N, C-alpha and C positions, 0 to 999 in steps of 0.2 A: 739397414732394412728393419732391424728390431725396433729402432727408434720410430720409423714411419708406422709400423704396425701398432706400437704403443700409442702413438698420437691418434691413429684411426680408432682404436678401441676406446680411448678417452673421449673422443668426439661423439661416438655413437652412444656411450654411456651418458654423457651430459645431455644429449638430445632426448633420450628416453626419459631421463630424470626430469627434464624440464617439462615434457608433455604430461607427467604425472603430478605436477605441482598442484595441490588443491587450490581452488579459488580461480581457476581459469574457466569458470562456468560459461557455457554458451548462454546467450540471452534467451529467455523464454517469454513469449507473448502472453498477455493477460488482459482481461476486461473485468472491471469492478463496477458494480452499479447498485444504486439504491433507488432508482427510478421506480415509482409506484409502491414505495415502502411507506411506512407510517411516519417517516421523518419529515420535518417542516422544510429543511433544506436537503435537496437530493442531488446526487451527482452521478455521472457516467464517466469512467476513467479508462483509457486504453494506454497500453505501453508495454514495456519489457522489464524484466528483472534479471539480475545476475547475482550469483552467490559467491562470496569470497570468504576466507577464513575469519575475517574480523567484521564483516558487514554484508548486508543485502543491499545492493544498489538498485534503485527503482527509477526508471526513466519513464515519465509520463509524456506521451506523445499527443494525447488529446484529453482535455478535461472540460466537460460541460456541466455547469451548475445551474440549478433552477430552484425556485420556491414552489412548494407543493400547493396545488389548488384545493387539496382536500384537508388541509390543516385548519383547525379552528381559528388560529391567528392569521388574518389575511393582510396584515400590514407589511411595511418594508422591514428588511433585516440588513444589518451590516455584516457581511462575511469578513471576519477579521483575520483568520488564520487557517492553515491547513497543515496537517502532518500525516505521515504514513507510519503504521506500526505493524508489529507481528502480534496477532491475537492468538490466544490459547484458551482451552476449556478451563473452567474452575470446578472445584469439587462440588459446588452446589448446583451444577447444571447450567451455569451461565458462561460468560467469557470475560476476558480482561486483556488489556494491551500489555504484553510482557516487555517489549522493547519498542522504542519509537524513534523516528528521525527528529531532527530539530524541526520546529515549525517554521513555515514561511508566512510572511505577512501578505494578506490579500487586499484588504481595504476596499471592497466592492459592495455597493448598495444593490440589493436584489429585491425586486417587487414581483408579485404574483404574475405569472404568465411570461416572465422574462427568462431567457437563458443566457448565461455568460460563459464565454470560453476563456480559460486561464492560460492557454498556450502550453508550450513544452517546458518541462523542468525536470531536474534530477534531485533525488533525495537519497541519503544513506541511512540505513537502519543499523546501528552498531550491534554487534553480537559478542557473546562470550562463549567459551567452549562448552558450556553446560546445556545449551538449548538443543532440543530435538526438533528440527524444522519440519519433519514429517507430521508433527502434531500441531503445527501453526498454520495460519493463513494471513493474508494481507488485509489490513483494514485502513480506510481513509477516515480521519477525524476532521470534520469541518466545525469551526468555531464561529458562532454568529451572535449578534446582539439585536434585541428588539428595538425598533426606532419609533414606533407610533403609539405606544401606550405610555403616557407620562410616568406612571408609577413603576414601570418596568424598564424604562430606558437605561441601557447599559447593562442589563442582566444578560449574562452569557449562557448560551445553550450549546450543547454538542450534538452533532448529527453524524451518523456513520454510514459508510458503504463498505461492504465485505466482499472479498473474493470467494472463490470456491474454497471449501474447507480443506480440500486435498491438493491445493495448488503446488505445494512443495513435494508431496509424496508422489504425485502424478503430474509432472509439468505439462504434459499434453492434455488438452481438454478431454474430460470424461463425459460421455453422453448421459450418464446416470450418476452425477456426483453425490457423495454422501451428504446427508442433512447436517447442517450446523446446529449447535445448541441454540436454544431460544435466544434470539438476538434482541437484547433490550438495552 
């Protein structure tokens, strides 16, 4: 009987310990958009993220990319790559990408007025133990090259789309999210 009681206590202890293992984060839905921003390449991204001890896993379920009609350059661009990172404030009032996923190659030519869907994909943002996620937000970095100005062909530009600045502090959408630092 003592043996059976010991086994029962051990099983209950293990199941409680397993439920408290960090990194078994529930997925949280998000939307990241730079539509109507000042960037020449703009995107709208929907998906879910989960937090683990060594990474933030980001699963994009929908990604729509377009070239802005309001950008001075109205030519074609080659969208070469995309990556997702954790942005944080800097001391001078700006922001920087503190940690980023590996980039994925895109290879899509985008013209004004066209929208391209990238499909579903997953990326992992590696973490170390020193980061305070409550002070970070998700940022998508789009890399593109100019195609129609001969002296600028091959010049790479970066375009960004930011999540809410409190995405990790308040995983559920806040109707009045805090303002991010100047996004430049």
